[in-house]
PDB file of N, CA, C and O in Angstrom:
ATOM      1  N   MET A   1     -35.307  24.360  27.939  1.00  0.00           N
ATOM      2  CA  MET A   1     -35.212  24.347  28.958  1.00  0.00           C
ATOM      3  C   MET A   1     -36.293  23.538  29.709  1.00  0.00           C
ATOM      4  O   MET A   1     -37.473  23.774  29.966  1.00  0.00           O
ATOM      5  N   LYS A   2     -35.171  22.125  30.065  1.00  0.00           N
ATOM      6  CA  LYS A   2     -36.402  21.211  30.372  1.00  0.00           C
ATOM      7  C   LYS A   2     -37.040  21.419  32.191  1.00  0.00           C
ATOM      8  O   LYS A   2     -36.497  22.026  33.114  1.00  0.00           O
ATOM      9  N   GLU A   3     -38.642  20.485  32.176  1.00  0.00           N
ATOM     10  CA  GLU A   3     -39.122  20.936  33.085  1.00  0.00           C
ATOM     11  C   GLU A   3     -38.381  19.838  34.546  1.00  0.00           C
ATOM     12  O   GLU A   3     -37.922  18.697  34.595  1.00  0.00           O
ATOM     13  N   GLN A   4     -38.637  21.127  35.727  1.00  0.00           N
ATOM     14  CA  GLN A   4     -38.082  20.073  36.827  1.00  0.00           C
ATOM     15  C   GLN A   4     -38.962  19.781  37.907  1.00  0.00           C
ATOM     16  O   GLN A   4     -39.612  20.711  38.384  1.00  0.00           O
ATOM     17  N   PRO A   5     -39.139  18.065  38.589  1.00  0.00           N
ATOM     18  CA  PRO A   5     -40.058  17.500  39.055  1.00  0.00           C
ATOM     19  C   PRO A   5     -40.065  19.224  40.328  1.00  0.00           C
ATOM     20  O   PRO A   5     -39.477  20.296  40.468  1.00  0.00           O
ATOM     21  N   THR A   6     -41.399  18.229  41.069  1.00  0.00           N
ATOM     22  CA  THR A   6     -41.787  19.062  42.026  1.00  0.00           C
ATOM     23  C   THR A   6     -42.399  18.228  42.959  1.00  0.00           C
ATOM     24  O   THR A   6     -42.124  18.683  44.069  1.00  0.00           O
ATOM     25  N   TYR A   7     -43.103  17.217  43.062  1.00  0.00           N
ATOM     26  CA  TYR A   7     -43.228  16.791  43.994  1.00  0.00           C
ATOM     27  C   TYR A   7     -42.813  15.585  44.451  1.00  0.00           C
ATOM     28  O   TYR A   7     -42.892  14.901  43.431  1.00  0.00           O
ATOM     29  N   LEU A   8     -42.456  14.937  45.240  1.00  0.00           N
ATOM     30  CA  LEU A   8     -41.545  13.908  46.086  1.00  0.00           C
ATOM     31  C   LEU A   8     -42.512  12.550  46.347  1.00  0.00           C
ATOM     32  O   LEU A   8     -43.667  12.503  45.922  1.00  0.00           O
ATOM     33  N   HIS A   9     -41.926  11.532  47.050  1.00  0.00           N
ATOM     34  CA  HIS A   9     -42.165  10.939  46.865  1.00  0.00           C
ATOM     35  C   HIS A   9     -43.759  10.953  48.028  1.00  0.00           C
ATOM     36  O   HIS A   9     -44.516  11.920  48.107  1.00  0.00           O
ATOM     37  N   ARG A  10     -43.895   9.916  48.638  1.00  0.00           N
ATOM     38  CA  ARG A  10     -45.357   9.613  49.350  1.00  0.00           C
ATOM     39  C   ARG A  10     -44.523   9.080  50.323  1.00  0.00           C
ATOM     40  O   ARG A  10     -43.863   8.055  50.154  1.00  0.00           O
ATOM     41  N   PRO A  11     -44.540  10.307  52.192  1.00  0.00           N
ATOM     42  CA  PRO A  11     -44.822   9.061  53.069  1.00  0.00           C
ATOM     43  C   PRO A  11     -45.046   7.791  53.038  1.00  0.00           C
ATOM     44  O   PRO A  11     -46.234   7.469  53.023  1.00  0.00           O
ATOM     45  N   GLY A  12     -43.915   6.591  53.019  1.00  0.00           N
ATOM     46  CA  GLY A  12     -44.639   5.116  53.032  1.00  0.00           C
ATOM     47  C   GLY A  12     -44.364   4.313  51.848  1.00  0.00           C
ATOM     48  O   GLY A  12     -44.362   3.092  51.692  1.00  0.00           O
ATOM     49  N   ASP A  13     -44.106   5.384  50.960  1.00  0.00           N
ATOM     50  CA  ASP A  13     -43.184   4.716  49.753  1.00  0.00           C
ATOM     51  C   ASP A  13     -41.542   4.247  50.071  1.00  0.00           C
ATOM     52  O   ASP A  13     -40.657   4.672  50.814  1.00  0.00           O
ATOM     53  N   LEU A  14     -41.671   3.042  48.998  1.00  0.00           N
ATOM     54  CA  LEU A  14     -40.187   2.237  49.522  1.00  0.00           C
ATOM     55  C   LEU A  14     -39.599   2.872  48.376  1.00  0.00           C
ATOM     56  O   LEU A  14     -39.911   3.587  47.424  1.00  0.00           O
ATOM     57  N   PRO A  15     -38.336   2.135  49.028  1.00  0.00           N
ATOM     58  CA  PRO A  15     -37.264   2.287  47.727  1.00  0.00           C
ATOM     59  C   PRO A  15     -37.683   0.414  46.789  1.00  0.00           C
ATOM     60  O   PRO A  15     -37.870  -0.713  47.249  1.00  0.00           O
ATOM     61  N   ARG A  16     -37.665   1.021  45.265  1.00  0.00           N
ATOM     62  CA  ARG A  16     -37.338  -0.687  44.086  1.00  0.00           C
ATOM     63  C   ARG A  16     -37.585  -1.666  45.241  1.00  0.00           C
ATOM     64  O   ARG A  16     -38.609  -2.032  45.817  1.00  0.00           O
ATOM     65  N   GLU A  17     -36.322  -1.951  45.370  1.00  0.00           N
ATOM     66  CA  GLU A  17     -35.905  -3.223  45.889  1.00  0.00           C
ATOM     67  C   GLU A  17     -36.067  -4.134  47.290  1.00  0.00           C
ATOM     68  O   GLU A  17     -35.599  -5.236  47.578  1.00  0.00           O
ATOM     69  N   GLU A  18     -37.174  -2.946  48.254  1.00  0.00           N
ATOM     70  CA  GLU A  18     -37.748  -3.438  49.427  1.00  0.00           C
ATOM     71  C   GLU A  18     -39.063  -3.275  48.802  1.00  0.00           C
ATOM     72  O   GLU A  18     -40.110  -3.607  49.357  1.00  0.00           O
ATOM     73  N   LEU A  19     -39.005  -2.890  47.939  1.00  0.00           N
ATOM     74  CA  LEU A  19     -40.983  -2.725  47.282  1.00  0.00           C
ATOM     75  C   LEU A  19     -41.219  -4.129  46.890  1.00  0.00           C
ATOM     76  O   LEU A  19     -42.106  -4.800  47.418  1.00  0.00           O
ATOM     77  N   MET A  20     -40.678  -4.439  46.254  1.00  0.00           N
ATOM     78  CA  MET A  20     -40.109  -6.292  45.646  1.00  0.00           C
ATOM     79  C   MET A  20     -40.415  -7.079  46.568  1.00  0.00           C
ATOM     80  O   MET A  20     -41.481  -7.691  46.632  1.00  0.00           O
ATOM     81  N   LEU A  21     -39.304  -7.147  47.544  1.00  0.00           N
ATOM     82  CA  LEU A  21     -39.393  -8.110  48.638  1.00  0.00           C
ATOM     83  C   LEU A  21     -40.367  -8.218  49.648  1.00  0.00           C
ATOM     84  O   LEU A  21     -40.568  -9.221  50.333  1.00  0.00           O
ATOM     85  N   LEU A  22     -41.359  -6.426  49.756  1.00  0.00           N
ATOM     86  CA  LEU A  22     -42.572  -6.866  50.262  1.00  0.00           C
ATOM     87  C   LEU A  22     -43.666  -7.301  49.446  1.00  0.00           C
ATOM     88  O   LEU A  22     -44.565  -7.827  50.102  1.00  0.00           O
ATOM     89  N   ALA A  23     -43.895  -7.228  47.978  1.00  0.00           N
ATOM     90  CA  ALA A  23     -44.652  -7.157  47.446  1.00  0.00           C
ATOM     91  C   ALA A  23     -45.123  -9.167  47.765  1.00  0.00           C
ATOM     92  O   ALA A  23     -46.233  -9.643  48.002  1.00  0.00           O
ATOM     93  N   GLU A  24     -43.743  -9.899  47.630  1.00  0.00           N
ATOM     94  CA  GLU A  24     -43.508 -11.014  47.308  1.00  0.00           C
ATOM     95  C   GLU A  24     -43.935 -11.831  47.974  1.00  0.00           C
ATOM     96  O   GLU A  24     -44.751 -12.672  47.597  1.00  0.00           O
ATOM     97  N   ARG A  25     -43.378 -11.723  49.293  1.00  0.00           N
ATOM     98  CA  ARG A  25     -44.263 -12.171  50.482  1.00  0.00           C
ATOM     99  C   ARG A  25     -45.579 -12.085  50.946  1.00  0.00           C
ATOM    100  O   ARG A  25     -46.348 -12.794  51.596  1.00  0.00           O
ATOM    101  N   THR A  26     -45.598 -10.522  50.173  1.00  0.00           N
ATOM    102  CA  THR A  26     -47.501 -10.260  50.530  1.00  0.00           C
ATOM    103  C   THR A  26     -47.985 -11.039  50.086  1.00  0.00           C
ATOM    104  O   THR A  26     -48.533 -11.880  50.800  1.00  0.00           O
ATOM    105  N   ILE A  27     -48.024 -11.151  48.478  1.00  0.00           N
ATOM    106  CA  ILE A  27     -48.418 -12.322  47.688  1.00  0.00           C
ATOM    107  C   ILE A  27     -48.389 -13.799  48.427  1.00  0.00           C
ATOM    108  O   ILE A  27     -49.254 -14.648  48.642  1.00  0.00           O
ATOM    109  N   LYS A  28     -47.263 -13.719  48.654  1.00  0.00           N
ATOM    110  CA  LYS A  28     -47.345 -15.731  48.865  1.00  0.00           C
ATOM    111  C   LYS A  28     -48.121 -15.985  50.827  1.00  0.00           C
ATOM    112  O   LYS A  28     -48.389 -17.031  51.418  1.00  0.00           O
ATOM    113  N   GLN A  29     -48.259 -14.383  51.328  1.00  0.00           N
ATOM    114  CA  GLN A  29     -48.975 -15.100  52.735  1.00  0.00           C
ATOM    115  C   GLN A  29     -50.410 -15.338  51.781  1.00  0.00           C
ATOM    116  O   GLN A  29     -51.039 -16.378  51.975  1.00  0.00           O
ATOM    117  N   TYR A  30     -50.931 -14.300  50.700  1.00  0.00           N
ATOM    118  CA  TYR A  30     -52.276 -14.897  50.570  1.00  0.00           C
ATOM    119  C   TYR A  30     -52.209 -15.852  49.432  1.00  0.00           C
ATOM    120  O   TYR A  30     -52.852 -15.610  48.410  1.00  0.00           O
ATOM    121  N   GLY A  31     -51.829 -16.406  49.486  1.00  0.00           N
ATOM    122  CA  GLY A  31     -51.889 -18.053  48.496  1.00  0.00           C
ATOM    123  C   GLY A  31     -51.720 -17.668  47.244  1.00  0.00           C
ATOM    124  O   GLY A  31     -52.618 -17.956  46.452  1.00  0.00           O
ATOM    125  N   GLY A  32     -50.267 -16.759  46.647  1.00  0.00           N
ATOM    126  CA  GLY A  32     -49.977 -17.535  45.579  1.00  0.00           C
ATOM    127  C   GLY A  32     -50.662 -16.497  45.072  1.00  0.00           C
ATOM    128  O   GLY A  32     -51.512 -15.730  45.524  1.00  0.00           O
ATOM    129  N   THR A  33     -49.675 -16.739  43.199  1.00  0.00           N
ATOM    130  CA  THR A  33     -50.492 -15.382  42.067  1.00  0.00           C
ATOM    131  C   THR A  33     -51.467 -15.970  41.695  1.00  0.00           C
ATOM    132  O   THR A  33     -52.051 -15.486  40.725  1.00  0.00           O
ATOM    133  N   LYS A  34     -52.000 -17.196  42.302  1.00  0.00           N
ATOM    134  CA  LYS A  34     -53.410 -17.792  42.170  1.00  0.00           C
ATOM    135  C   LYS A  34     -54.975 -16.656  42.933  1.00  0.00           C
ATOM    136  O   LYS A  34     -56.115 -16.417  42.533  1.00  0.00           O
ATOM    137  N   GLN A  35     -54.171 -16.254  44.139  1.00  0.00           N
ATOM    138  CA  GLN A  35     -55.151 -15.978  44.723  1.00  0.00           C
ATOM    139  C   GLN A  35     -55.000 -14.150  44.972  1.00  0.00           C
ATOM    140  O   GLN A  35     -55.820 -13.259  45.193  1.00  0.00           O
ATOM    141  N   ALA A  36     -53.583 -14.190  44.806  1.00  0.00           N
ATOM    142  CA  ALA A  36     -53.564 -12.126  45.428  1.00  0.00           C
ATOM    143  C   ALA A  36     -52.606 -11.701  43.977  1.00  0.00           C
ATOM    144  O   ALA A  36     -51.947 -12.480  43.288  1.00  0.00           O
ATOM    145  N   GLU A  37     -52.776 -10.265  43.796  1.00  0.00           N
ATOM    146  CA  GLU A  37     -51.849  -9.798  43.010  1.00  0.00           C
ATOM    147  C   GLU A  37     -52.008  -8.457  43.264  1.00  0.00           C
ATOM    148  O   GLU A  37     -52.984  -8.043  43.891  1.00  0.00           O
ATOM    149  N   VAL A  38     -50.936  -7.564  42.735  1.00  0.00           N
ATOM    150  CA  VAL A  38     -50.714  -6.502  43.262  1.00  0.00           C
ATOM    151  C   VAL A  38     -50.254  -5.874  42.276  1.00  0.00           C
ATOM    152  O   VAL A  38     -49.563  -6.236  41.323  1.00  0.00           O
ATOM    153  N   HIS A  39     -50.975  -4.260  42.768  1.00  0.00           N
ATOM    154  CA  HIS A  39     -50.630  -3.770  41.385  1.00  0.00           C
ATOM    155  C   HIS A  39     -49.615  -2.876  41.994  1.00  0.00           C
ATOM    156  O   HIS A  39     -49.669  -3.125  43.199  1.00  0.00           O
ATOM    157  N   PHE A  40     -48.659  -1.904  41.772  1.00  0.00           N
ATOM    158  CA  PHE A  40     -47.696  -1.085  42.125  1.00  0.00           C
ATOM    159  C   PHE A  40     -48.429   0.388  42.085  1.00  0.00           C
ATOM    160  O   PHE A  40     -49.464   0.450  41.421  1.00  0.00           O
ATOM    161  N   LYS A  41     -47.959   1.604  42.761  1.00  0.00           N
ATOM    162  CA  LYS A  41     -48.611   2.634  42.507  1.00  0.00           C
ATOM    163  C   LYS A  41     -46.774   3.212  43.384  1.00  0.00           C
ATOM    164  O   LYS A  41     -45.936   2.889  44.225  1.00  0.00           O
ATOM    165  N   PHE A  42     -47.285   4.667  41.923  1.00  0.00           N
ATOM    166  CA  PHE A  42     -46.105   5.695  41.695  1.00  0.00           C
ATOM    167  C   PHE A  42     -46.703   7.066  42.456  1.00  0.00           C
ATOM    168  O   PHE A  42     -47.675   6.878  43.187  1.00  0.00           O
ATOM    169  N   THR A  43     -46.330   8.048  42.367  1.00  0.00           N
ATOM    170  CA  THR A  43     -46.476   9.271  42.674  1.00  0.00           C
ATOM    171  C   THR A  43     -45.146   9.724  41.751  1.00  0.00           C
ATOM    172  O   THR A  43     -43.977   9.340  41.730  1.00  0.00           O
ATOM    173  N   CYS A  44     -46.205  11.129  40.701  1.00  0.00           N
ATOM    174  CA  CYS A  44     -45.603  11.082  39.410  1.00  0.00           C
ATOM    175  C   CYS A  44     -45.258  12.201  40.221  1.00  0.00           C
ATOM    176  O   CYS A  44     -46.028  12.495  41.136  1.00  0.00           O
ATOM    177  N   ILE A  45     -44.007  13.016  39.996  1.00  0.00           N
ATOM    178  CA  ILE A  45     -42.735  14.118  40.270  1.00  0.00           C
ATOM    179  C   ILE A  45     -43.132  15.334  40.065  1.00  0.00           C
ATOM    180  O   ILE A  45     -42.850  16.178  40.917  1.00  0.00           O
ATOM    181  N   TYR A  46     -44.063  15.803  38.600  1.00  0.00           N
ATOM    182  CA  TYR A  46     -44.815  16.590  37.566  1.00  0.00           C
ATOM    183  C   TYR A  46     -45.780  17.671  38.585  1.00  0.00           C
ATOM    184  O   TYR A  46     -45.632  18.729  39.197  1.00  0.00           O
ATOM    185  N   CYS A  47     -47.278  16.235  38.212  1.00  0.00           N
ATOM    186  CA  CYS A  47     -48.354  16.859  39.046  1.00  0.00           C
ATOM    187  C   CYS A  47     -49.151  16.069  40.402  1.00  0.00           C
ATOM    188  O   CYS A  47     -50.353  16.144  40.657  1.00  0.00           O
ATOM    189  N   GLY A  48     -48.166  15.347  41.126  1.00  0.00           N
ATOM    190  CA  GLY A  48     -48.532  15.076  42.125  1.00  0.00           C
ATOM    191  C   GLY A  48     -49.541  13.586  42.367  1.00  0.00           C
ATOM    192  O   GLY A  48     -49.583  12.804  43.317  1.00  0.00           O
ATOM    193  N   THR A  49     -50.221  13.614  41.182  1.00  0.00           N
ATOM    194  CA  THR A  49     -50.971  12.609  40.693  1.00  0.00           C
ATOM    195  C   THR A  49     -50.794  11.390  41.346  1.00  0.00           C
ATOM    196  O   THR A  49     -50.274  11.941  42.316  1.00  0.00           O
ATOM    197  N   ARG A  50     -50.773  10.141  41.677  1.00  0.00           N
ATOM    198  CA  ARG A  50     -50.882   8.674  42.648  1.00  0.00           C
ATOM    199  C   ARG A  50     -51.539   8.092  41.562  1.00  0.00           C
ATOM    200  O   ARG A  50     -52.754   8.151  41.376  1.00  0.00           O
ATOM    201  N   CYS A  51     -50.237   7.192  40.414  1.00  0.00           N
ATOM    202  CA  CYS A  51     -50.723   6.670  39.574  1.00  0.00           C
ATOM    203  C   CYS A  51     -50.637   4.924  40.364  1.00  0.00           C
ATOM    204  O   CYS A  51     -50.321   4.571  41.500  1.00  0.00           O
ATOM    205  N   THR A  52     -51.062   4.185  39.194  1.00  0.00           N
ATOM    206  CA  THR A  52     -51.622   2.635  39.376  1.00  0.00           C
ATOM    207  C   THR A  52     -50.842   2.113  38.083  1.00  0.00           C
ATOM    208  O   THR A  52     -51.200   2.436  36.951  1.00  0.00           O
ATOM    209  N   LEU A  53     -49.816   1.332  38.319  1.00  0.00           N
ATOM    210  CA  LEU A  53     -49.236   0.485  36.927  1.00  0.00           C
ATOM    211  C   LEU A  53     -50.690  -0.849  36.863  1.00  0.00           C
ATOM    212  O   LEU A  53     -51.179  -1.362  37.869  1.00  0.00           O
ATOM    213  N   GLN A  54     -51.137  -1.165  35.340  1.00  0.00           N
ATOM    214  CA  GLN A  54     -52.484  -1.668  34.766  1.00  0.00           C
ATOM    215  C   GLN A  54     -51.989  -3.038  35.246  1.00  0.00           C
ATOM    216  O   GLN A  54     -52.703  -3.841  35.846  1.00  0.00           O
ATOM    217  N   ASP A  55     -50.535  -3.256  34.884  1.00  0.00           N
ATOM    218  CA  ASP A  55     -50.154  -5.450  34.684  1.00  0.00           C
ATOM    219  C   ASP A  55     -50.062  -5.289  36.196  1.00  0.00           C
ATOM    220  O   ASP A  55     -49.976  -4.216  36.794  1.00  0.00           O
ATOM    221  N   ALA A  56     -50.092  -6.560  36.750  1.00  0.00           N
ATOM    222  CA  ALA A  56     -50.602  -7.456  37.738  1.00  0.00           C
ATOM    223  C   ALA A  56     -49.404  -7.656  38.191  1.00  0.00           C
ATOM    224  O   ALA A  56     -48.740  -8.208  37.314  1.00  0.00           O
ATOM    225  N   ASN A  57     -48.511  -7.385  39.603  1.00  0.00           N
ATOM    226  CA  ASN A  57     -46.976  -8.217  40.407  1.00  0.00           C
ATOM    227  C   ASN A  57     -45.875  -7.573  39.154  1.00  0.00           C
ATOM    228  O   ASN A  57     -44.722  -8.003  39.122  1.00  0.00           O
ATOM    229  N   VAL A  58     -46.193  -6.850  38.465  1.00  0.00           N
ATOM    230  CA  VAL A  58     -45.032  -6.879  37.976  1.00  0.00           C
ATOM    231  C   VAL A  58     -44.191  -4.711  37.924  1.00  0.00           C
ATOM    232  O   VAL A  58     -44.897  -3.739  37.654  1.00  0.00           O
ATOM    233  N   LEU A  59     -43.462  -4.671  38.085  1.00  0.00           N
ATOM    234  CA  LEU A  59     -42.757  -3.459  38.503  1.00  0.00           C
ATOM    235  C   LEU A  59     -41.980  -2.834  37.427  1.00  0.00           C
ATOM    236  O   LEU A  59     -40.802  -3.183  37.343  1.00  0.00           O
ATOM    237  N   TYR A  60     -42.355  -2.114  36.727  1.00  0.00           N
ATOM    238  CA  TYR A  60     -41.566  -1.351  35.660  1.00  0.00           C
ATOM    239  C   TYR A  60     -40.517   0.062  36.048  1.00  0.00           C
ATOM    240  O   TYR A  60     -40.904   0.951  36.807  1.00  0.00           O
ATOM    241  N   GLU A  61     -39.393   0.069  35.498  1.00  0.00           N
ATOM    242  CA  GLU A  61     -38.930   1.043  36.361  1.00  0.00           C
ATOM    243  C   GLU A  61     -39.204   2.461  35.771  1.00  0.00           C
ATOM    244  O   GLU A  61     -38.766   3.476  36.312  1.00  0.00           O
ATOM    245  N   PHE A  62     -40.296   2.482  34.107  1.00  0.00           N
ATOM    246  CA  PHE A  62     -40.565   3.326  34.264  1.00  0.00           C
ATOM    247  C   PHE A  62     -41.895   3.795  34.128  1.00  0.00           C
ATOM    248  O   PHE A  62     -42.321   3.137  33.179  1.00  0.00           O
ATOM    249  N   GLY A  63     -43.069   4.764  34.628  1.00  0.00           N
ATOM    250  CA  GLY A  63     -44.178   4.654  34.589  1.00  0.00           C
ATOM    251  C   GLY A  63     -44.800   5.921  33.702  1.00  0.00           C
ATOM    252  O   GLY A  63     -43.910   6.760  33.566  1.00  0.00           O
ATOM    253  N   GLU A  64     -45.524   6.162  33.324  1.00  0.00           N
ATOM    254  CA  GLU A  64     -46.171   7.281  32.471  1.00  0.00           C
ATOM    255  C   GLU A  64     -47.615   8.026  33.383  1.00  0.00           C
ATOM    256  O   GLU A  64     -48.602   7.385  33.021  1.00  0.00           O
ATOM    257  N   CYS A  65     -47.963   8.937  34.231  1.00  0.00           N
ATOM    258  CA  CYS A  65     -48.925  10.015  34.521  1.00  0.00           C
ATOM    259  C   CYS A  65     -50.223   9.414  33.597  1.00  0.00           C
ATOM    260  O   CYS A  65     -50.186   9.886  32.460  1.00  0.00           O
ATOM    261  N   ALA A  66     -51.047   8.739  33.759  1.00  0.00           N
ATOM    262  CA  ALA A  66     -52.019   9.090  33.346  1.00  0.00           C
ATOM    263  C   ALA A  66     -53.314  10.423  33.078  1.00  0.00           C
ATOM    264  O   ALA A  66     -54.474  10.377  32.669  1.00  0.00           O
ATOM    265  N   ILE A  67     -52.403  11.560  33.549  1.00  0.00           N
ATOM    266  CA  ILE A  67     -52.828  12.283  33.584  1.00  0.00           C
ATOM    267  C   ILE A  67     -52.008  13.286  33.115  1.00  0.00           C
ATOM    268  O   ILE A  67     -52.567  14.165  32.458  1.00  0.00           O
ATOM    269  N   CYS A  68     -50.614  13.385  33.322  1.00  0.00           N
ATOM    270  CA  CYS A  68     -49.946  14.723  32.328  1.00  0.00           C
ATOM    271  C   CYS A  68     -48.976  14.217  31.379  1.00  0.00           C
ATOM    272  O   CYS A  68     -48.288  14.907  30.627  1.00  0.00           O
ATOM    273  N   GLY A  69     -48.978  12.354  31.522  1.00  0.00           N
ATOM    274  CA  GLY A  69     -48.692  11.616  30.740  1.00  0.00           C
ATOM    275  C   GLY A  69     -46.929  12.172  30.670  1.00  0.00           C
ATOM    276  O   GLY A  69     -46.271  12.223  29.630  1.00  0.00           O
ATOM    277  N   LYS A  70     -46.546  12.459  31.729  1.00  0.00           N
ATOM    278  CA  LYS A  70     -45.085  12.834  31.450  1.00  0.00           C
ATOM    279  C   LYS A  70     -44.514  10.453  31.893  1.00  0.00           C
ATOM    280  O   LYS A  70     -44.759   9.373  32.432  1.00  0.00           O
ATOM    281  N   GLN A  71     -43.685  11.305  31.039  1.00  0.00           N
ATOM    282  CA  GLN A  71     -42.978   9.596  31.900  1.00  0.00           C
ATOM    283  C   GLN A  71     -41.895  10.138  33.715  1.00  0.00           C
ATOM    284  O   GLN A  71     -41.374  11.227  33.955  1.00  0.00           O
ATOM    285  N   ASN A  72     -41.928   8.883  34.605  1.00  0.00           N
ATOM    286  CA  ASN A  72     -41.030   8.856  35.309  1.00  0.00           C
ATOM    287  C   ASN A  72     -40.359   8.042  35.946  1.00  0.00           C
ATOM    288  O   ASN A  72     -41.196   7.371  36.549  1.00  0.00           O
ATOM    289  N   GLU A  73     -39.354   7.669  36.199  1.00  0.00           N
ATOM    290  CA  GLU A  73     -38.756   6.854  36.756  1.00  0.00           C
ATOM    291  C   GLU A  73     -39.261   6.121  37.854  1.00  0.00           C
ATOM    292  O   GLU A  73     -39.686   7.125  38.426  1.00  0.00           O
ATOM    293  N   ILE A  74     -39.592   5.134  38.683  1.00  0.00           N
ATOM    294  CA  ILE A  74     -40.208   4.158  39.574  1.00  0.00           C
ATOM    295  C   ILE A  74     -38.902   4.405  40.914  1.00  0.00           C
ATOM    296  O   ILE A  74     -38.548   3.377  41.492  1.00  0.00           O
ATOM    297  N   ALA A  75     -38.393   5.446  41.249  1.00  0.00           N
ATOM    298  CA  ALA A  75     -37.454   4.543  42.090  1.00  0.00           C
ATOM    299  C   ALA A  75     -37.756   4.162  43.729  1.00  0.00           C
ATOM    300  O   ALA A  75     -37.140   3.502  44.566  1.00  0.00           O
ATOM    301  N   MET A  76     -39.266   5.071  43.736  1.00  0.00           N
ATOM    302  CA  MET A  76     -40.086   4.435  44.721  1.00  0.00           C
ATOM    303  C   MET A  76     -41.337   4.482  44.840  1.00  0.00           C
ATOM    304  O   MET A  76     -41.907   5.440  44.319  1.00  0.00           O
ATOM    305  N   GLY A  77     -42.215   3.358  45.634  1.00  0.00           N
ATOM    306  CA  GLY A  77     -43.445   3.144  45.177  1.00  0.00           C
ATOM    307  C   GLY A  77     -44.496   2.601  46.174  1.00  0.00           C
ATOM    308  O   GLY A  77     -44.771   3.334  47.125  1.00  0.00           O
ATOM    309  N   GLY A  78     -44.827   1.962  46.119  1.00  0.00           N
ATOM    310  CA  GLY A  78     -45.768   1.523  47.135  1.00  0.00           C
ATOM    311  C   GLY A  78     -47.527   0.676  45.900  1.00  0.00           C
ATOM    312  O   GLY A  78     -47.986   1.001  44.805  1.00  0.00           O
ATOM    313  N   PHE A  79     -47.884  -0.353  46.859  1.00  0.00           N
ATOM    314  CA  PHE A  79     -48.780  -1.391  46.008  1.00  0.00           C
ATOM    315  C   PHE A  79     -49.753  -1.317  47.074  1.00  0.00           C
ATOM    316  O   PHE A  79     -49.691  -1.228  48.300  1.00  0.00           O
ATOM    317  N   THR A  80     -51.333  -1.432  45.584  1.00  0.00           N
ATOM    318  CA  THR A  80     -52.765  -2.009  46.519  1.00  0.00           C
ATOM    319  C   THR A  80     -52.551  -3.403  45.983  1.00  0.00           C
ATOM    320  O   THR A  80     -52.175  -3.913  44.927  1.00  0.00           O
ATOM    321  N   LEU A  81     -53.047  -3.879  47.439  1.00  0.00           N
ATOM    322  CA  LEU A  81     -53.966  -5.804  47.190  1.00  0.00           C
ATOM    323  C   LEU A  81     -54.735  -6.071  47.064  1.00  0.00           C
ATOM    324  O   LEU A  81     -55.687  -5.739  47.771  1.00  0.00           O
ATOM    325  N   TYR A  82     -54.812  -6.963  45.922  1.00  0.00           N
ATOM    326  CA  TYR A  82     -55.904  -7.620  45.385  1.00  0.00           C
ATOM    327  C   TYR A  82     -56.002  -8.877  46.120  1.00  0.00           C
ATOM    328  O   TYR A  82     -54.948  -9.436  46.421  1.00  0.00           O
ATOM    329  N   VAL A  83     -57.102  -9.396  46.447  1.00  0.00           N
ATOM    330  CA  VAL A  83     -57.552 -11.144  46.878  1.00  0.00           C
ATOM    331  C   VAL A  83     -58.186 -11.916  46.318  1.00  0.00           C
ATOM    332  O   VAL A  83     -59.396 -11.833  46.526  1.00  0.00           O
ATOM    333  N   LYS A  84     -57.841 -12.700  45.635  1.00  0.00           N
ATOM    334  CA  LYS A  84     -59.539 -12.854  45.066  1.00  0.00           C
ATOM    335  C   LYS A  84     -60.034 -13.935  45.855  1.00  0.00           C
ATOM    336  O   LYS A  84     -61.196 -14.317  45.720  1.00  0.00           O
TER     337      LYS A  84
END
């Protein structure tokens, strides 16, 4: 029997398309990729952990939770901005 997801997305999370557009605009606003980078985040639907993708400026279709190790489809999320 397959485990059912328990946790929902967090308030403020955006669908992938909107998230990418906002990230692109934000990076451009802060001087481009030489000055700013984003790390996308998602909530693990199995354990509720907020996970951050390691690679800057890349939104993968799937992410692995660092706590429970389960694969999550990244349908919605957010990001953290780092300015150099």
